[in-house]
VEXTI-525300 format. One line per field, with one value per residue: residue number from 1; residue in three letters; x, y, z of N, C-alpha, C, O in turn. Coordinates in steps of 0.2 Angstrom, whole numbers, plus 5000, padded with zeros to 4 digits. Atoms other than C-alpha are relative to their C-alpha. Layout:
VEXTI-525300
num [NUM ...]
residu [ALA ...]
n.east [X ...]
n.north [Y ...]
n.up [Z ...]
ca.east [X ...]
ca.north [Y ...]
ca.up [Z ...]
c.east [X ...]
c.north [Y ...]
c.up [Z ...]
o.east [X ...]
o.north [Y ...]
o.up [Z ...]
end
This chain:
VEXTI-525300
num [1 2 3 4 5 6 7 8 9 10 11 12 13 14 15 16 17 18 19 20 21 22 23 24 25 26 27 28 29 30 31 32 33 34 35 36 37 38 39 40 41 42 43 44 45 46 47 48 49 50 51 52 53 54 55 56 57 58 59 60 61 62 63 64 65 66 67 68 69 70 71 72 73 74 75 76 77 78 79 80 81 82 83 84 85 86]
residu [MET ASN ASP GLN MET SER LEU GLU GLY PRO VAL LEU LYS ILE ASN GLY GLU LEU VAL LEU MET VAL PRO LEU ASP VAL ARG GLU SER GLU LEU ILE ASP CYS SER ARG GLY ILE SER GLU VAL GLU GLY PRO CYS LEU LYS ILE ALA ILE PRO GLU TRP LEU ALA GLY MET LEU ARG ILE GLU GLU GLY ASP LEU VAL SER VAL ASN ASN TRP ASP GLY LYS LEU HIS ILE GLU PRO SER THR VAL GLY PRO VAL ASN]
n.east [5001 5002 5004 5007 5000 5005 4999 5007 5000 5004 4995 4997 4999 4995 4997 5004 5000 5001 4994 5000 4994 5000 4996 4996 4995 4994 5003 5002 4994 5002 5006 4993 4999 5006 5003 4994 5005 5006 4999 4991 5002 4999 4998 5002 5006 5001 5004 4998 5002 5003 5001 5007 5002 5002 5002 5007 5002 5002 5006 4998 4998 4996 5004 5000 4997 5000 4993 4994 4997 4995 5002 4998 4994 4999 5003 5007 5002 5008 5006 5001 5007 4999 5004 5006 4996 5004]
n.north [5002 4996 5001 5004 5005 5004 5007 5005 5010 5004 5006 5006 5006 5005 5004 4999 4995 4994 4994 4998 5000 4993 5002 4998 4996 4996 4994 5003 5005 4998 5005 5002 4995 4998 5007 5005 5004 5003 5003 5003 5000 5006 4997 4995 4996 5000 5004 5000 5002 4998 5003 5000 4995 4994 5001 4997 4995 4997 5002 5004 5008 5000 4996 4992 4995 4994 4994 5000 4994 4997 4993 4999 5004 5008 5005 5001 5006 5000 5003 4995 5001 5002 5005 5001 5005 5007]
n.up [5005 5004 5004 4997 5005 4998 5004 4998 5002 4995 4996 5003 4996 5004 4992 4996 4998 5003 5001 5008 5004 5002 5006 4999 5005 4995 4998 4993 4992 4994 4998 4998 4995 4994 4997 4997 4994 5000 5007 5003 5007 5005 5008 5002 4994 4992 4996 4993 4996 4994 4996 5000 4995 5002 5003 4995 4999 5007 5003 5006 5002 5006 5005 4998 5004 4995 5003 4996 5000 4996 4998 4994 5000 4998 5007 4997 5004 4998 5006 5005 4997 4994 5002 4997 4995 4999]
ca.east [5600 5593 5582 5566 5558 5541 5540 5525 5527 5518 5523 5530 5529 5548 5554 5538 5542 5534 5547 5547 5557 5561 5569 5584 5593 5607 5596 5588 5604 5596 5584 5599 5606 5590 5586 5603 5599 5583 5586 5600 5602 5599 5604 5594 5582 5580 5575 5567 5560 5543 5541 5524 5522 5524 5514 5498 5501 5500 5486 5496 5499 5505 5500 5496 5502 5512 5523 5540 5547 5562 5554 5562 5577 5570 5563 5542 5533 5512 5498 5495 5476 5470 5460 5445 5451 5447]
ca.north [5626 5636 5626 5619 5605 5597 5577 5567 5546 5531 5521 5505 5488 5480 5465 5467 5485 5503 5514 5527 5528 5546 5547 5557 5572 5583 5598 5585 5580 5593 5579 5568 5580 5583 5565 5557 5544 5538 5535 5528 5530 5516 5517 5532 5535 5539 5526 5530 5519 5521 5514 5506 5519 5533 5525 5525 5540 5547 5536 5528 5511 5503 5511 5528 5544 5557 5571 5572 5590 5600 5616 5624 5612 5595 5582 5580 5566 5569 5560 5569 5563 5558 5541 5535 5529 5511]
ca.up [5542 5527 5517 5523 5514 5514 5506 5505 5504 5510 5524 5521 5530 5527 5541 5550 5553 5547 5538 5526 5512 5507 5489 5491 5479 5485 5489 5503 5513 5526 5528 5532 5544 5555 5556 5563 5574 5569 5549 5539 5520 5510 5492 5484 5500 5517 5527 5544 5555 5564 5581 5584 5600 5587 5574 5588 5592 5574 5569 5555 5546 5532 5515 5524 5514 5527 5526 5532 5535 5541 5546 5562 5560 5566 5556 5558 5552 5552 5542 5527 5532 5548 5546 5558 5576 5581]
c.east [4995 4995 4995 4996 4994 4999 4995 5000 4997 5005 4999 5002 5008 5002 4995 4999 4997 5007 4997 5007 5000 5006 5004 5003 5005 4996 4998 5005 4998 4996 5005 5000 4994 4998 5006 4998 4994 4999 5006 4999 5001 4999 4997 4995 5003 4997 4999 4994 4994 4999 4993 4998 4998 4994 4991 4999 4997 4994 5003 5001 5002 4996 4997 5003 5004 5004 5005 5003 5006 4999 5003 5007 5001 4996 4991 4998 4992 4997 4999 4992 5001 4994 4996 5003 4995 4999]
c.north [5003 4997 4994 4997 4997 4993 4997 4992 4996 4996 4993 4994 4996 4996 5002 5007 5006 5002 5004 5001 5007 5001 5006 5005 5003 5004 4996 4997 5005 4996 4995 5003 5002 4993 4992 4998 4997 4998 4997 5001 4994 5000 5008 5003 5000 4997 5002 4995 5002 4997 5000 5006 5007 4999 4999 5008 5006 4997 4996 4994 4998 5002 5008 5005 5006 5003 5002 5009 5002 5006 5000 4994 4994 5000 5000 4996 5001 4998 5006 4999 4996 4992 4999 5000 4996 4998]
c.up [4996 4995 5003 4994 5003 4996 5003 4999 5005 5005 4999 5005 4998 5005 5004 5001 4995 5000 4995 4998 4995 4995 5003 4993 5004 5003 5009 5005 5006 5002 5006 5008 5006 5002 5003 5005 5000 4992 4999 4992 4997 4992 4999 5006 5009 5004 5009 5003 5004 5006 5001 5004 4994 4993 5003 4999 4994 4996 4992 4998 4994 4995 5002 4996 5009 4998 5005 4997 5006 5004 5008 5001 5002 4997 5005 4997 5002 4995 4998 5000 5006 4999 5008 5007 5002 5007]
o.east [4989 4992 4996 4995 4995 4998 4994 4998 4996 5011 4994 5007 5008 5004 4998 4993 4999 5011 4992 5013 4996 5012 5001 5003 5006 4997 5000 5005 4999 4993 5006 4996 4996 4996 5005 4994 4993 4994 5011 4993 5007 4994 5000 4994 5007 4993 5003 4989 4995 4997 4989 4994 4993 4992 4986 4995 4994 4991 4999 5003 5006 4990 4996 5008 5001 5007 5003 5003 5006 5004 5002 5009 5006 4993 4990 5000 4991 5000 4999 4989 5006 4990 4998 5009 4988 4996]
o.north [5004 5002 4988 5000 4994 4995 4997 4990 4998 4994 4991 4994 4992 5000 5006 5008 5006 5002 5002 5001 5007 5001 5009 5001 5002 5004 4998 4993 5002 4997 4995 5001 5004 4992 4986 5000 4993 4994 4996 5002 4991 5002 5012 5009 4997 5000 5002 4996 5006 4991 5005 5009 5011 5004 5001 5011 5011 5000 4993 4991 5003 5003 5012 5002 5009 5003 5005 5010 4999 5008 4995 4993 4991 5004 5000 4996 4999 4998 5012 5003 4993 4993 5002 5002 4997 4993]
o.up [4999 4991 5004 4989 5009 4990 5009 4993 5011 5004 4998 5009 4993 5010 5008 5003 4989 5005 4991 5001 4990 4996 5007 4988 5010 5010 5014 5009 5011 5008 5013 5012 5011 5007 5004 5009 5006 4991 5003 4990 4997 4989 5003 5007 5012 5007 5014 5000 5009 5004 5000 5001 4995 4991 5000 4996 4995 4991 4988 5002 4991 4996 4998 4994 5013 4993 5010 4991 5011 5008 5012 5007 5003 4993 5011 4991 5008 4989 5000 4996 5007 4995 5013 5007 5002 5008]
end
């Protein structure tokens, strides 16, 4: 994997599930490669489902802004800003 990239986007709730919808273009196909098995291409976007346990661990919820990157050849999801602990 030669191209490292980082994108930011909101967490959405679709059909009761938290998901990231990452807009894709040709250069971002590297994200597809490193997210196989946990994502699917839906139209012009990469749809990444966020399981409840992961959302709790990352302290993210619907509407939060998250960063997605492929540094070191693996998909990383992290909150852009960390919210208060409830």
